[in-house]
C-alpha positions as CSV (number, residue, x, y, z in Angstrom):
1,M,-0.2,0.0,0.0
2,S,0.9,3.7,-0.7
3,E,2.1,6.0,2.5
4,P,-1.7,7.7,2.1
5,A,-3.4,4.4,1.9
6,V,-1.7,3.0,5.1
7,A,-2.7,5.8,6.8
8,S,-5.7,5.9,6.0
9,T,-6.2,2.0,7.1
10,I,-4.6,2.9,10.4
11,D,-7.0,5.4,10.6
12,D,-10.1,2.8,9.9
13,F,-8.2,0.5,12.4
14,I,-8.2,2.9,15.3
15,A,-11.8,3.6,14.6
16,A,-12.5,0.0,14.6
17,A,-10.5,-0.4,18.0
18,S,-12.4,2.5,19.5
19,R,-15.9,0.9,18.6
20,L,-14.4,-2.4,20.6
21,Q,-13.2,-0.3,23.3
22,L,-9.5,-1.3,22.8
23,R,-7.0,1.1,24.4
24,T,-5.1,2.8,21.1
25,S,-2.7,5.2,21.4
26,D,-0.1,6.8,18.6
27,T,2.5,7.3,21.1
28,P,5.5,4.5,20.1
29,A,5.5,1.7,22.9
30,C,8.4,0.3,21.3
31,E,10.9,0.3,18.7
32,V,12.0,-2.6,16.7
33,D,15.4,-2.3,14.7
34,G,14.7,1.4,13.9
35,L,11.2,0.6,12.9
36,T,8.1,2.1,15.3
37,P,4.5,1.2,15.0
38,A,1.8,4.0,13.6
39,V,-0.4,2.5,16.4
40,T,-0.3,0.6,19.7
41,V,-2.8,-1.2,20.6
42,T,-2.9,-2.7,24.7
43,P,-5.3,-5.4,25.0
44,E,-6.8,-6.3,28.7
45,S,-7.5,-9.8,27.9
46,P,-7.0,-12.8,25.5
47,A,-10.4,-12.1,24.0
48,Q,-9.1,-8.6,23.4
49,I,-6.1,-10.0,21.6
50,Q,-8.1,-11.9,19.6
51,K,-10.2,-8.7,18.7
52,S,-6.9,-7.0,17.8
53,L,-5.5,-9.4,15.9
54,A,-8.7,-10.2,13.7
55,E,-9.0,-6.2,13.0
56,A,-5.6,-5.9,12.0
57,H,-5.7,-8.8,9.7
58,N,-9.1,-7.6,8.1
59,R,-6.9,-4.3,6.9
60,H,-3.8,-6.4,5.9
61,L,-1.7,-4.3,8.6
62,H,1.6,-6.1,10.0
63,V,1.8,-6.8,13.3
64,T,4.7,-7.1,16.1
65,I,3.9,-8.6,19.8
66,V,5.0,-6.4,22.7
67,G,5.7,-7.9,26.1
68,G,8.1,-6.2,28.3
69,G,10.6,-5.5,25.5
70,A,13.2,-7.3,26.8
71,H,13.7,-9.3,24.0
72,L,12.9,-7.2,21.2
73,H,16.6,-7.2,20.0
74,L,16.5,-10.7,19.0
75,G,15.7,-12.0,15.5
76,N,16.1,-10.1,12.0
77,I,14.3,-6.7,11.0
78,P,11.3,-7.1,10.3
79,E,9.9,-6.4,6.8
80,A,7.1,-3.9,8.1
81,F,5.4,-3.2,11.6
82,D,2.5,-1.2,11.4
83,V,0.4,-2.4,14.7
84,A,2.2,-3.1,17.8
85,V,0.1,-5.2,20.4
86,S,1.2,-4.6,23.5
87,I,0.1,-7.6,26.2
88,S,1.8,-5.8,29.5
89,R,-1.7,-5.7,30.9
90,V,-2.8,-9.4,29.7
91,N,-1.0,-10.6,33.0
92,R,-3.0,-12.7,35.3
93,I,-1.8,-15.9,37.4
94,V,-5.2,-18.3,35.9
95,D,-4.3,-21.3,37.8
96,H,-1.7,-22.5,40.2
97,E,-2.0,-26.2,41.9
98,P,1.1,-26.4,44.0
99,A,-0.3,-29.9,44.9
100,D,0.2,-30.8,41.1
101,M,3.1,-28.4,40.8
102,T,1.7,-26.7,37.5
103,V,0.8,-22.8,37.0
104,T,-1.4,-21.5,34.1
105,V,-0.7,-18.0,33.1
106,E,-1.5,-15.1,30.8
107,A,1.5,-14.3,28.2
108,G,2.4,-10.6,29.9
109,V,3.0,-12.0,33.2
110,R,6.6,-10.8,34.0
111,L,8.7,-13.6,35.3
112,A,10.0,-11.9,38.1
113,D,6.1,-11.7,39.5
114,L,5.2,-15.5,38.9
115,Q,8.5,-16.3,40.9
116,C,7.6,-14.0,43.9
117,A,3.9,-15.9,43.7
118,L,5.6,-19.3,43.4
119,A,7.8,-18.8,46.2
120,E,5.0,-18.4,48.5
121,H,4.6,-22.3,47.9
122,G,7.9,-23.3,47.9
123,Q,8.4,-23.5,44.1
124,F,9.6,-21.8,41.1
125,L,10.0,-22.4,37.3
126,P,13.4,-22.9,36.6
127,L,13.8,-20.3,33.9
128,D,16.7,-17.4,33.9
129,P,17.4,-15.8,30.9
130,P,19.7,-13.1,30.7
131,G,19.1,-9.1,31.0
132,D,16.7,-7.1,33.4
133,D,13.5,-8.3,35.0
134,R,11.3,-6.9,32.0
135,G,11.1,-10.2,30.5
136,T,7.3,-11.7,30.0
137,I,6.7,-15.3,29.8
138,G,5.3,-14.8,26.3
139,G,8.6,-12.8,25.6
140,I,10.6,-15.9,27.1
141,L,8.4,-18.3,25.3
142,A,8.4,-16.8,21.5
143,A,12.3,-16.1,21.6
144,N,13.1,-19.6,23.5
145,V,15.7,-17.7,26.0
146,S,17.4,-19.4,28.8
147,G,20.4,-18.8,31.0
148,P,22.7,-21.0,33.4
149,L,19.9,-23.0,34.8
150,R,19.8,-24.6,31.5
151,H,22.7,-26.8,32.9
152,R,20.2,-28.9,35.2
153,Y,16.6,-27.6,33.9
154,G,16.8,-27.4,30.1
155,T,15.0,-24.9,28.2
156,A,11.4,-23.6,28.6
157,R,10.3,-26.1,26.3
158,D,10.9,-28.9,28.8
159,W,8.6,-27.3,31.4
160,L,5.8,-26.4,29.0
161,L,2.6,-28.1,29.5
162,G,0.1,-26.2,26.9
163,T,-0.8,-23.2,25.4
164,R,-3.7,-21.3,23.9
165,V,-2.6,-19.2,21.1
166,V,-4.5,-16.6,18.9
167,H,-3.9,-16.8,15.1
168,A,-3.0,-14.3,12.5
169,D,-6.8,-14.1,12.0
170,G,-8.2,-13.5,15.6
171,S,-8.9,-17.1,15.8
172,T,-7.7,-19.3,18.8
173,S,-6.3,-22.8,19.3
174,K,-4.8,-24.8,22.1
175,S,-2.3,-27.5,22.5
176,G,-1.4,-29.4,25.6
177,G,-3.0,-29.3,29.0
178,R,-3.0,-28.3,32.3
179,V,-1.7,-31.7,33.8
180,V,2.2,-33.2,33.5
181,K,0.3,-36.5,32.1
182,N,-1.2,-35.6,29.3
183,V,-0.6,-37.3,26.4
184,S,-3.5,-36.8,23.7
185,G,-2.7,-34.9,20.7
186,Y,0.3,-33.6,19.4
187,D,2.5,-31.4,21.0
188,M,1.9,-28.0,18.9
189,H,2.6,-26.1,21.6
190,K,6.3,-26.6,21.3
191,V,6.2,-25.2,17.8
192,Y,5.7,-21.8,18.8
193,V,8.8,-21.8,21.1
194,G,11.3,-19.6,19.8
195,S,9.3,-18.7,17.0
196,L,9.6,-14.8,17.7
197,G,5.9,-14.4,17.3
198,T,6.0,-15.2,13.7
199,L,3.0,-18.2,14.0
200,A,1.1,-17.2,16.5
201,V,0.4,-15.0,19.3
202,I,1.0,-17.0,22.9
203,G,-1.9,-15.9,25.2
204,E,-1.8,-18.2,27.9
205,A,0.7,-21.1,28.8
206,T,1.1,-23.9,31.5
207,F,4.3,-25.1,33.0
208,K,5.1,-27.9,35.0
209,L,7.0,-26.4,38.3
210,A,10.2,-27.6,40.4
211,P,10.7,-26.9,44.1
212,L,12.6,-24.1,45.7
213,P,15.6,-26.2,47.0
214,K,16.3,-25.9,50.8
215,V,19.7,-24.8,50.6
216,D,20.8,-22.7,47.5
217,L,24.7,-21.1,47.4
218,T,27.1,-19.8,44.7
219,V,30.9,-20.6,44.9
220,A,33.1,-19.4,42.2
221,I,36.8,-21.2,41.4
222,A,39.4,-19.1,39.9
223,C,41.5,-21.2,37.9
224,P,44.9,-20.7,36.3
225,S,43.6,-22.1,32.5
226,A,40.2,-22.3,30.7
227,A,41.0,-26.3,30.8
228,A,41.4,-26.3,34.5
229,A,38.1,-24.6,35.2
230,Q,36.3,-26.6,32.7
231,S,37.8,-29.9,34.0
232,I,36.0,-29.0,37.4
233,I,32.8,-28.5,35.4
234,A,33.1,-31.6,33.6
235,A,34.0,-33.4,36.6
236,A,30.8,-32.3,38.9
237,H,28.4,-32.8,36.2
238,E,30.0,-36.5,36.0
239,R,29.6,-37.1,39.3
240,G,25.7,-36.1,39.5
241,L,26.8,-33.3,42.0
242,A,24.0,-30.9,43.5
243,V,24.8,-28.2,40.8
244,I,21.9,-26.4,39.3
245,A,24.2,-24.2,37.1
246,A,27.5,-24.2,36.1
247,E,29.2,-21.8,34.0
248,L,32.7,-21.4,32.6
249,L,33.6,-17.6,33.0
250,S,36.3,-16.0,30.6
251,P,38.9,-13.8,32.9
252,T,36.9,-10.4,31.7
253,A,33.6,-11.9,32.1
254,A,34.7,-13.3,35.6
255,N,35.8,-10.0,36.5
256,L,32.1,-8.6,36.2
257,V,30.3,-11.2,37.4
258,C,32.5,-12.3,40.9
259,D,35.5,-10.1,41.1
260,R,37.8,-13.0,40.2
261,G,40.1,-11.8,36.9
262,A,40.9,-15.2,36.0
263,W,39.2,-18.1,33.8
264,T,36.8,-19.2,36.6
265,A,34.3,-22.3,37.0
266,L,30.7,-20.5,38.6
267,F,28.8,-22.9,40.4
268,R,25.2,-22.8,41.9
269,V,25.0,-25.5,44.3
270,A,21.3,-26.4,45.8
271,G,19.1,-29.0,47.1
272,G,19.0,-30.5,50.5
273,A,21.5,-29.7,53.0
274,A,23.7,-32.7,53.0
275,A,23.9,-33.0,49.3
276,V,25.1,-29.4,49.5
277,V,27.6,-30.2,52.1
278,R,28.9,-33.0,49.7
279,T,29.0,-31.1,46.7
280,L,30.7,-27.9,48.5
281,D,33.6,-30.4,49.8
282,E,34.1,-31.9,46.4
283,L,34.1,-28.7,44.8
284,R,37.0,-27.8,47.4
285,D,38.9,-30.9,46.3
286,Y,38.6,-30.4,42.5
287,A,39.6,-26.6,43.2
288,A,42.8,-28.0,45.2
289,L,43.8,-30.4,42.3
290,A,43.2,-27.9,39.6
291,E,45.2,-25.3,41.7
292,G,42.4,-23.1,42.0
293,E,40.9,-20.5,44.7
294,S,37.3,-21.2,45.8
295,V,35.2,-18.2,47.4
296,E,31.3,-18.0,47.8
297,A,29.7,-15.7,45.5
298,P,26.2,-14.8,46.8
299,D,25.4,-12.0,43.7
300,A,27.1,-13.7,41.1
301,W,23.5,-14.8,39.4
302,D,22.2,-11.2,39.2
303,R,25.5,-10.0,38.2
304,W,25.7,-12.4,35.5
305,G,22.3,-11.7,34.2
306,A,23.1,-8.1,34.1
307,A,26.9,-8.5,32.2
308,F,25.2,-11.0,29.4
309,G,22.2,-8.9,28.5
310,P,22.2,-7.3,25.0
311,A,25.2,-5.3,24.2
312,K,26.6,-3.6,21.0
313,L,27.3,-7.2,19.7
314,S,25.9,-10.5,21.6
315,L,26.9,-13.5,19.8
316,R,25.4,-17.1,20.6
317,V,27.4,-20.2,19.6
318,S,26.3,-23.8,19.9
319,V,28.2,-27.0,19.5
320,A,28.7,-30.1,21.1
321,P,29.1,-30.0,24.7
322,S,32.6,-31.5,24.2
323,E,33.8,-28.4,22.1
324,A,32.5,-25.5,24.3
325,G,35.4,-25.0,26.4
326,G,37.7,-24.9,23.5
327,I,35.5,-22.7,21.7
328,A,35.2,-20.2,24.6
329,E,39.1,-20.3,25.2
330,N,39.6,-19.4,21.5
331,L,37.4,-16.5,21.5
332,D,38.5,-14.9,24.5
333,R,42.2,-15.1,23.0
334,R,40.8,-14.4,19.5
335,F,38.8,-11.1,20.4
336,A,40.3,-9.8,23.5
337,G,41.1,-6.6,21.9
338,D,37.2,-6.2,21.3
339,A,36.4,-6.3,25.0
340,A,35.2,-9.8,24.6
341,Q,33.5,-11.3,27.6
342,V,32.8,-14.8,27.4
343,S,30.5,-17.7,29.4
344,A,30.0,-21.1,28.4
345,T,27.0,-23.3,29.7
346,S,29.2,-26.0,28.5
347,T,27.1,-28.8,29.4
348,A,24.7,-27.7,27.1
349,G,27.0,-26.8,24.5
350,L,26.1,-23.0,24.5
351,V,28.7,-20.2,24.2
352,R,28.1,-16.6,25.0
353,I,30.1,-13.4,23.9
354,N,29.4,-10.1,24.4
355,L,32.0,-7.5,22.4
356,S,32.1,-4.0,21.7
357,P,33.7,-3.7,18.4
358,A,35.2,-0.2,17.4
359,D,32.8,0.2,14.3
360,D,30.3,-1.6,12.1
361,I,32.9,-3.0,9.8
362,R,35.0,-4.3,12.5
363,A,31.4,-6.1,14.1
364,A,30.5,-7.6,10.6
365,A,33.9,-9.1,10.2
366,I,33.7,-10.8,13.8
367,I,30.6,-12.1,13.2
368,E,32.0,-13.6,10.1
369,H,35.3,-14.7,12.1
370,V,33.2,-16.4,14.8
371,R,30.9,-18.1,12.3
372,E,33.7,-19.9,10.9
373,I,35.3,-20.8,14.0
374,A,32.1,-22.4,15.3
375,G,31.5,-24.1,11.6
376,Q,34.9,-25.9,12.0
377,R,33.4,-27.5,15.0
378,G,30.3,-28.6,13.7
379,G,28.5,-25.4,15.1
380,F,26.3,-22.5,14.2
381,V,26.1,-19.0,15.6
382,I,23.3,-16.8,16.2
383,V,23.4,-12.9,16.5
384,D,21.6,-11.9,19.6
385,A,22.1,-8.3,19.1
386,A,24.3,-5.8,16.8
387,P,24.4,-2.3,15.2
388,L,21.5,-1.9,12.9
389,A,23.7,-1.3,9.8
390,V,25.4,-4.8,10.1
391,K,21.6,-6.4,11.0
392,K,20.7,-4.9,7.5
393,Q,23.2,-6.9,5.9
394,I,23.0,-10.2,7.3
395,D,20.6,-12.6,8.7
396,V,21.1,-12.9,12.4
397,F,20.3,-16.8,12.2
398,G,23.3,-17.7,10.0
399,P,23.1,-19.7,6.5
400,P,19.6,-21.7,5.9
401,R,19.5,-24.9,7.7
402,S,18.7,-28.1,6.1
403,D,14.9,-27.6,8.2
404,I,14.2,-24.1,6.5
405,E,11.3,-25.8,4.1
406,I,9.8,-27.2,7.2
407,M,9.9,-23.8,8.8
408,R,8.6,-21.8,5.3
409,R,6.1,-24.5,5.3
410,L,5.0,-23.6,9.1
411,K,4.8,-19.8,8.0
412,Q,2.6,-20.4,5.2
413,R,0.1,-23.0,7.1
414,F,-0.1,-20.6,10.2
415,D,0.4,-17.2,8.7
416,P,-0.2,-17.0,5.2
417,E,-0.4,-13.5,4.4
418,R,2.8,-12.8,6.5
419,L,1.3,-10.3,8.7
420,L,2.9,-11.7,12.0
421,S,6.4,-10.0,12.3
422,P,7.2,-10.8,9.0
423,G,11.0,-11.5,7.9
424,R,12.3,-11.8,11.6
425,F,12.5,-15.6,12.0
426,M,15.1,-17.5,10.0
427,G,15.8,-17.3,6.6
428,R,13.7,-14.0,6.9
429,I,10.6,-15.8,7.3
């Protein structure tokens, strides 16, 4: 559509939204890679999400969903962005069954608020993505972001029992259920995890929960080398110690996270009192063998979350777990001049690197080099954050993978008119 036609269509959408008692604003609620919407609509219920999408669909307007805004830097630059649908007010805890250890929430619930509510019952949802506390459940699922707890608990997919979603045309569907032992139907709810809102809008999600550990301590072991720190992490993992998070930190990252300034193995030791005592004793023994220095670091995980939020250039490398330690050391050595900070959840084969390149040319060169390094070890790289000029030149997900045609068919099936965040997913789907 021409600009006057788009403006007229937006005016028509706003008028329709007003008739439906939907809250709208022409003040941009967000910016996605330099793009701002012409209008923001703020539904206050899943039913109002349906109405918002139906009205946008009827006018062929392109929609991006906004939660807390913590993950809008992820993905490719959208091809178009007419309407922002903010789900910040769709934020009820719908149902919590402490005895069954399940919870159902609307997508706009902030993870931080949910954790506080669950803690009153001695439970938590084991997700801890990096960044600040703006992250909502819908955003975390759409981005499939995870943090150090992935070492023990896996990712959001592993805890998701079911979803209720709103499709591009305003219709709804649900998958899974509200109980752990649900075997009927397909796990369609897991398709939406990581799709960056390009297939449907997650309106409601049900999770299984974990009990809060009785004892929860953090220990940092500063070591003379990356190999020494990684050997301690590997030994603790093989022994099945009471460790729920373990990160390998480069010296610059360790300095930010726990004031160490050396290659560091950072452990979150949690569980029953006896198991924690045994784990701490064994970790001290491993530290002594590796000539490492062990100290408690009670605020390290909060500092880790701040350090590994989006930077000028943020990359995620996925490799085999056996390769993660070597990749982390290689990246630290190769990009020390770019203020590289490296953190590896090595048991999951995930390496994060935040950098401050001097300019866009250097940023583009770093991405190419890191992809080459990862490719040599059978891995791949996702660009989580980069200068806008660089993002315009690349697919942040890298070269198309073997499953790209499946992704394209899913987009065609769920959003044939390409109205939900078009171009944002891999292959610019």
